[in-house]
VMD Tcl script that draws the C-alpha trace (Angstrom):
set ca {
  {-4.50 -14.74 -5.19}
  {-2.51 -12.07 -3.33}
  {-3.41 -8.37 -3.23}
  {-0.81 -5.60 -3.26}
  {-1.53 -2.09 -2.06}
  {0.27 1.24 -1.52}
  {0.96 2.87 1.84}
  {-0.02 6.47 2.55}
  {1.73 9.51 3.94}
  {-1.15 10.17 6.30}
  {-1.26 8.04 9.45}
  {-3.62 7.86 12.40}
  {-4.00 5.33 15.18}
  {-7.11 3.20 14.77}
  {-8.06 -0.21 16.12}
  {-10.41 -2.84 14.74}
  {-12.10 -5.51 16.75}
  {-10.37 -8.73 15.68}
  {-6.81 -7.47 16.11}
  {-6.22 -9.42 19.30}
  {-7.49 -12.71 17.86}
  {-4.33 -13.45 15.88}
  {-0.68 -14.16 16.39}
  {1.69 -11.26 15.80}
  {3.05 -11.06 12.25}
  {6.65 -9.92 12.35}
  {8.39 -7.32 10.21}
  {9.99 -9.25 7.31}
  {13.12 -7.11 6.99}
  {13.62 -5.74 10.50}
  {17.40 -5.36 10.16}
  {17.08 -3.30 6.98}
  {14.30 -1.20 8.49}
  {16.40 -0.55 11.60}
  {19.30 0.46 9.37}
  {17.16 3.01 7.50}
  {15.89 4.41 10.79}
  {19.46 4.82 12.05}
  {20.33 6.73 8.87}
  {17.31 9.00 9.20}
  {17.94 9.64 12.90}
  {21.46 10.88 12.11}
  {20.38 13.34 9.44}
  {20.33 17.04 10.27}
  {17.12 19.04 10.02}
  {18.37 20.41 6.70}
  {19.11 16.91 5.40}
  {15.64 15.65 6.31}
  {14.02 18.70 4.72}
  {15.98 18.26 1.48}
  {15.87 14.50 1.12}
  {12.22 14.05 2.13}
  {11.13 17.29 0.43}
  {9.27 18.62 3.47}
  {9.25 21.78 5.58}
  {7.31 23.59 8.29}
  {5.14 21.61 10.68}
  {5.50 18.41 8.65}
  {9.29 18.69 8.98}
  {9.01 19.22 12.76}
  {6.70 16.22 13.09}
  {8.99 13.98 11.04}
  {12.06 14.99 13.03}
  {10.16 14.06 16.21}
  {9.04 10.74 14.69}
  {12.55 9.58 13.92}
  {14.22 10.94 17.06}
  {11.67 9.00 19.15}
  {10.92 6.21 16.71}
  {11.09 3.20 19.02}
  {9.03 4.93 21.71}
  {6.04 5.20 19.40}
  {3.08 2.87 19.79}
  {2.73 0.16 17.16}
  {-0.45 -0.55 15.24}
  {-1.41 -2.89 12.41}
  {-0.36 -1.34 9.11}
  {-3.79 -1.28 7.49}
  {-5.28 0.53 10.47}
  {-2.38 3.00 10.85}
  {-2.28 4.29 7.28}
  {-4.93 6.96 6.86}
  {-4.64 8.45 3.37}
  {-7.33 8.90 0.72}
  {-7.37 5.20 -0.24}
  {-7.54 4.00 3.36}
  {-10.54 6.19 4.16}
  {-12.52 3.90 1.83}
  {-11.92 0.89 4.11}
  {-14.73 -0.02 6.50}
  {-12.40 -1.56 9.07}
  {-14.93 -1.38 11.88}
  {-17.40 -3.43 9.81}
  {-15.05 -6.21 8.76}
  {-16.16 -9.64 9.91}
  {-13.83 -12.15 11.53}
  {-13.71 -13.97 8.18}
  {-12.84 -10.76 6.33}
  {-10.08 -10.06 8.82}
  {-8.65 -13.52 8.21}
  {-8.88 -13.01 4.44}
  {-7.00 -9.73 4.77}
  {-4.38 -11.27 7.02}
  {-3.80 -14.11 4.55}
  {-3.86 -12.15 1.30}
  {-3.23 -8.41 1.59}
  {0.26 -6.91 1.37}
  {1.42 -3.29 1.48}
  {4.61 -1.92 -0.04}
  {6.69 0.50 2.02}
  {9.89 2.48 1.51}
  {10.78 1.90 5.18}
  {9.57 -1.68 5.70}
  {9.90 -3.16 2.20}
  {6.70 -5.14 2.01}
  {4.28 -5.78 4.87}
  {1.40 -8.04 5.64}
  {-1.58 -5.74 6.13}
  {-1.79 -6.94 9.75}
  {1.89 -6.45 10.64}
  {2.32 -3.97 13.49}
  {4.37 -0.92 12.52}
  {5.16 2.55 13.84}
  {4.36 5.88 12.17}
  {6.97 7.12 9.69}
  {7.41 9.26 6.61}
  {9.39 7.94 3.63}
  {8.54 7.46 -0.04}
  {10.17 5.46 -2.81}
  {11.09 8.81 -4.39}
  {13.15 9.84 -1.33}
  {16.78 8.88 -1.92}
  {18.47 8.77 1.49}
  {21.27 6.36 0.52}
  {23.71 6.20 -2.38}
  {21.40 3.64 -3.99}
  {17.74 4.29 -4.79}
  {15.00 2.79 -2.58}
  {14.15 0.47 -5.48}
  {17.68 -0.90 -5.63}
  {17.80 -1.15 -1.85}
  {14.62 -3.24 -1.65}
  {14.16 -5.03 -4.99}
  {16.12 -8.24 -4.37}
  {14.83 -8.78 -0.83}
  {11.22 -8.18 -1.78}
  {11.49 -10.55 -4.73}
  {12.99 -13.30 -2.56}
  {10.30 -12.81 0.07}
  {7.49 -13.00 -2.49}
  {8.84 -16.18 -4.08}
  {6.91 -18.12 -1.44}
  {3.78 -17.00 -3.31}
  {5.15 -17.51 -6.82}
  {2.33 -19.86 -7.85}
  {-0.30 -17.27 -6.90}
  {-1.73 -14.51 -9.09}
  {-0.67 -11.08 -7.84}
  {-3.44 -8.48 -8.05}
  {-1.74 -5.11 -8.16}
  {-3.89 -2.32 -6.72}
  {-0.85 -0.24 -5.72}
  {0.26 2.98 -7.38}
  {3.04 2.84 -9.95}
  {5.47 4.41 -7.46}
  {5.38 1.23 -5.41}
  {4.13 -1.49 -7.74}
  {6.94 -1.10 -10.26}
  {9.13 -2.97 -7.79}
  {7.16 -6.13 -8.69}
  {9.14 -8.28 -11.14}
  {6.64 -9.13 -13.84}
  {9.11 -11.57 -15.41}
  {8.97 -13.70 -12.25}
  {5.43 -13.20 -10.98}
  {2.02 -13.38 -12.63}
  {0.82 -9.81 -12.06}
  {-2.61 -8.46 -12.99}
  {-2.69 -4.66 -12.84}
  {-5.84 -2.78 -11.86}
  {-6.35 0.63 -13.47}
  {-9.00 3.30 -12.94}
  {-9.90 6.07 -15.36}
  {-12.51 8.83 -15.43}
  {-14.52 9.61 -18.54}
  {-15.32 13.31 -19.04}
  {-17.36 13.51 -22.22}
  {-15.19 11.92 -24.86}
  {-11.97 12.37 -22.86}
  {-10.44 9.63 -20.72}
  {-8.65 11.12 -17.71}
  {-6.42 9.78 -14.95}
  {-7.29 11.88 -11.90}
  {-4.94 10.94 -9.05}
  {-7.28 11.56 -6.10}
  {-10.14 9.74 -7.83}
  {-7.86 6.78 -8.57}
  {-6.73 6.64 -4.93}
  {-10.34 6.54 -3.74}
  {-11.13 3.83 -6.28}
  {-8.20 1.67 -5.23}
  {-9.36 1.86 -1.62}
  {-12.96 1.09 -2.53}
  {-11.85 -1.92 -4.58}
  {-9.68 -3.27 -1.76}
  {-12.60 -2.86 0.63}
  {-14.85 -4.76 -1.79}
  {-12.32 -7.59 -2.13}
  {-11.86 -7.92 1.64}
  {-15.54 -7.67 2.60}
  {-16.55 -10.21 -0.05}
  {-13.45 -12.40 0.35}
  {-12.94 -12.42 -3.43}
  {-10.84 -15.34 -4.66}
  {-10.89 -15.19 -8.46}
  {-10.26 -12.63 -11.19}
  {-13.76 -12.86 -12.67}
  {-15.24 -11.75 -9.35}
  {-12.94 -8.72 -9.31}
  {-14.52 -7.59 -12.58}
  {-17.92 -7.31 -10.85}
  {-16.72 -4.33 -8.79}
  {-18.99 -1.30 -9.28}
  {-18.18 0.91 -6.31}
  {-18.08 4.73 -6.59}
  {-19.74 4.51 -9.99}
  {-17.00 2.51 -11.71}
  {-17.70 -0.27 -14.19}
  {-15.46 -2.68 -16.05}
  {-14.18 -1.49 -19.44}
  {-13.84 -4.48 -21.75}
  {-12.40 -2.19 -24.41}
  {-9.46 -1.05 -22.29}
  {-8.91 -4.28 -20.36}
  {-6.54 -7.03 -21.49}
  {-5.15 -10.30 -20.19}
  {-2.83 -8.50 -17.76}
  {-4.76 -5.29 -17.06}
  {-8.27 -4.80 -15.68}
  {-9.64 -1.32 -16.39}
  {-12.53 0.34 -14.63}
  {-14.15 3.51 -15.98}
  {-16.27 6.14 -14.21}
  {-18.28 8.87 -15.95}
  {-17.67 12.29 -14.42}
  {-19.17 14.52 -17.10}
}
mol new
graphics top color blue
foreach p $ca { graphics top sphere $p radius 0.5 }
foreach p [lrange $ca 0 end-1] q [lrange $ca 1 end] { graphics top cylinder $p $q radius 0.2 }
display resetview
C-alpha cells in the first residue's frame, strides 16, 4: 500500500529526529527539475507575476527563491512543506518505526519535482500544477515520467489522499487507486469545505504514519477531527469520511 499526498505553497524549515538515520533518497527527475528551474530563473518579474499569479511580497520572495535556488538549504520534503495539511503532522513525535513506514510508503506530488518520496531532500519553491510556464501543461510535462516511475509499485494499492489538482495525474487505468474524500455535514446539507478537507487529509496521513497502517480496513477506522466513515457515500474505489459541523 502506497500513500499519495499533495504539497503545499507554505514552506518552513523543520527537522525531525530520525532524519540522519537513513541514506539520502535522490530526486527522481533531477534533469527535468533543473530544466524547470532554468526556465523560471530566466523569466522577468512580470512573467513570474503573470504565470504564477502572484504579486507583492510573495512575488519578491519567489524571485529571490529562483535567482538563488541552488544556494538554498535542502530539507526532507515532508518537513519542509508547511501548509494547512502539514500542520496536522506530529513529526516530532514520530517513532523510528513510523519514520521508516513514511520513508517506504509516502509520496508527494509536485509541479517542480514530479513525484517525491516524503523523505527526499528538496529546496523551497513555488509552483502549482495550474501554473503553465511551458507550451505544454504541467500535467503533460510530467504524466508519462510519473507513470513510468510508479510502475515499480504497480502491484500495490495506491491510497490517494492528495487534492484533485495533483491526484488527477494518477492513471487509474494502470494503477489500483482508492480515493479518500472528506465532507462536512451541516444539518441536512453535505458540504466540501476546502480548508476543512486539507486539515482532514493531514490528520489522516498522520494517523496512517503513526499507526503504520497496512490495509484498507484499518484506514476506515480513522476518526480524527470528528470524522467518521460514511458507508452510504463510500464505494469500492472511494472511502468517504463525514464530519458534523452544524
